[in-house]
Legacy VTK file of the C-alpha trace (Angstrom):
# vtk DataFile Version 3.0
C-alpha trace
ASCII
DATASET POLYDATA
POINTS 185 float
68.380 108.642 125.469
69.082 106.111 128.206
72.309 105.807 130.179
73.450 102.744 128.206
73.750 104.671 124.893
77.449 105.218 124.103
78.383 108.940 123.851
79.662 108.575 120.265
76.351 107.094 119.086
74.444 109.851 120.871
76.519 112.595 119.224
76.234 110.992 115.758
72.460 110.621 116.149
72.180 114.266 117.153
74.260 115.360 114.135
72.095 113.335 111.733
68.909 114.867 113.143
70.396 118.373 113.062
71.562 118.055 109.434
68.125 116.765 108.356
66.441 119.676 110.141
68.777 122.200 108.505
68.191 120.669 105.059
64.406 120.920 105.463
64.570 124.488 106.806
66.792 125.487 103.860
64.177 124.254 101.400
65.913 121.023 100.426
64.267 117.615 100.532
64.625 115.513 103.657
67.162 112.735 103.472
66.054 109.798 101.323
63.776 111.773 98.982
64.955 112.262 95.381
65.691 115.802 94.210
64.197 115.220 90.797
65.714 113.816 87.651
69.037 115.454 86.799
71.162 114.890 83.745
74.212 112.808 84.648
76.388 115.173 82.620
75.462 118.883 82.457
74.588 120.100 78.953
77.467 122.589 79.042
80.015 119.750 79.107
78.721 117.670 76.206
79.854 119.535 73.057
83.559 119.792 73.836
84.685 117.297 76.444
83.659 114.059 78.100
83.502 114.214 81.878
85.313 111.358 83.571
83.290 110.016 86.486
85.544 107.585 88.295
83.598 107.828 91.529
79.953 107.756 90.425
77.218 110.228 89.467
77.150 113.693 90.962
80.913 114.226 90.988
82.036 117.476 89.426
78.656 118.942 88.539
79.133 122.058 90.666
76.385 124.441 91.715
73.977 125.867 89.112
74.576 129.499 90.179
78.343 129.333 89.625
79.830 130.347 86.236
81.944 127.161 86.227
80.207 125.413 83.326
80.558 128.259 80.805
84.203 128.825 81.727
84.881 125.092 81.622
83.440 124.902 78.115
85.694 127.767 76.995
88.815 126.184 78.504
87.821 122.746 77.222
88.413 123.945 73.656
92.013 124.776 74.567
92.957 121.440 76.118
96.218 120.347 74.575
97.264 117.152 76.380
98.411 114.480 73.947
98.132 110.929 75.273
100.008 107.764 74.492
97.214 105.228 74.121
98.082 101.976 75.863
96.905 98.819 74.137
95.806 96.767 77.123
94.780 97.359 80.703
97.390 94.802 81.827
100.172 96.781 80.168
98.822 99.993 81.628
98.728 98.518 85.134
102.345 97.299 85.023
103.539 100.659 83.663
101.660 102.544 86.353
102.947 100.332 89.178
106.550 100.579 87.937
106.458 104.365 87.522
104.739 105.053 90.843
107.018 102.749 92.826
110.077 104.544 91.428
108.716 107.924 92.457
107.048 107.063 95.785
108.747 109.101 98.538
110.374 107.225 101.398
109.232 109.712 104.038
105.686 110.968 104.425
104.802 113.709 106.908
101.484 112.891 108.543
98.835 115.561 109.160
99.481 115.787 112.902
101.943 117.459 115.213
103.308 114.227 116.673
103.744 111.668 113.887
106.439 111.845 111.223
107.491 108.437 110.018
109.075 106.487 107.167
106.214 104.534 105.613
108.457 102.064 103.792
110.732 101.231 106.741
110.569 97.779 108.321
110.169 99.268 111.791
107.237 101.490 110.762
104.014 101.087 112.694
101.368 98.845 111.142
99.014 101.801 110.398
101.866 103.566 108.568
102.571 100.503 106.413
98.848 100.113 105.679
98.652 103.819 104.810
101.622 103.534 102.431
100.147 100.514 100.643
96.740 102.198 100.494
98.310 105.295 98.941
100.062 103.201 96.304
96.852 101.342 95.423
94.936 104.644 95.252
97.523 106.220 92.947
97.593 103.159 90.690
93.792 103.188 90.481
93.607 106.899 89.638
96.196 106.695 86.866
94.664 103.482 85.551
91.239 105.159 85.302
92.823 108.021 83.349
94.478 105.519 80.966
91.231 103.578 80.475
89.316 106.781 79.710
91.987 107.755 77.178
91.543 104.366 75.501
87.803 105.040 75.134
87.787 108.778 74.337
89.862 111.164 72.277
90.200 113.721 75.079
89.651 113.697 78.803
89.936 116.334 81.487
92.184 115.285 84.355
91.919 117.156 87.650
94.194 116.088 90.475
95.763 117.635 93.557
99.377 118.638 93.996
100.165 115.635 96.192
98.958 113.192 93.557
100.914 114.973 90.862
104.098 114.760 92.927
103.926 110.982 93.332
102.475 110.238 89.882
104.378 112.849 87.866
106.612 110.512 85.825
103.719 108.257 84.866
101.332 111.117 84.040
103.964 112.876 81.923
104.627 109.649 80.022
100.904 109.281 79.310
99.885 112.924 78.813
103.069 114.834 78.026
104.535 117.604 80.164
101.900 119.781 81.842
101.289 123.219 80.373
99.534 126.100 82.078
96.977 127.732 79.791
96.016 131.210 80.965
92.272 131.901 80.554
91.366 134.960 78.487
LINES 1 186
185 0 1 2 3 4 5 6 7 8 9 10 11 12 13 14 15 16 17 18 19 20 21 22 23 24 25 26 27 28 29 30 31 32 33 34 35 36 37 38 39 40 41 42 43 44 45 46 47 48 49 50 51 52 53 54 55 56 57 58 59 60 61 62 63 64 65 66 67 68 69 70 71 72 73 74 75 76 77 78 79 80 81 82 83 84 85 86 87 88 89 90 91 92 93 94 95 96 97 98 99 100 101 102 103 104 105 106 107 108 109 110 111 112 113 114 115 116 117 118 119 120 121 122 123 124 125 126 127 128 129 130 131 132 133 134 135 136 137 138 139 140 141 142 143 144 145 146 147 148 149 150 151 152 153 154 155 156 157 158 159 160 161 162 163 164 165 166 167 168 169 170 171 172 173 174 175 176 177 178 179 180 181 182 183 184
């Protein structure tokens, strides 16, 4: 490396080389080589549920040595969410935006020790306002994908984090009913 290479580029280049070396030493293919043809949806999922892939192939497949697929199939038979099917995507979008805007919190605590700020305030920093708008767009997209999948399929599995549920709770409950915990046997 010459002296004109920025330190960030040098570190990133080193990390890329190191990760490729580790992948090869662990028996995996080097970056860019295909791993072989895999089914887009594992066989274990097909009989009972349809897997929603909002973010492309490979999401949610898990590792082959984990007992996730068999357990998922067992729990899939017990899914009891009942959905209100929305007639059009336009109607779904307006419902989602209205519900999320009503529930969006005025104060968001950032993941750092120094920044706590009201995202919706006029005096908020530009990055905070961008972050708030980005969060709203993300939430609208996620709920809209769920609604579109419900329009196409009888049942879907919805997995979301606690933070998403907090901001989207009213809309999700209107679409799916109140959440129920089903204890596995």
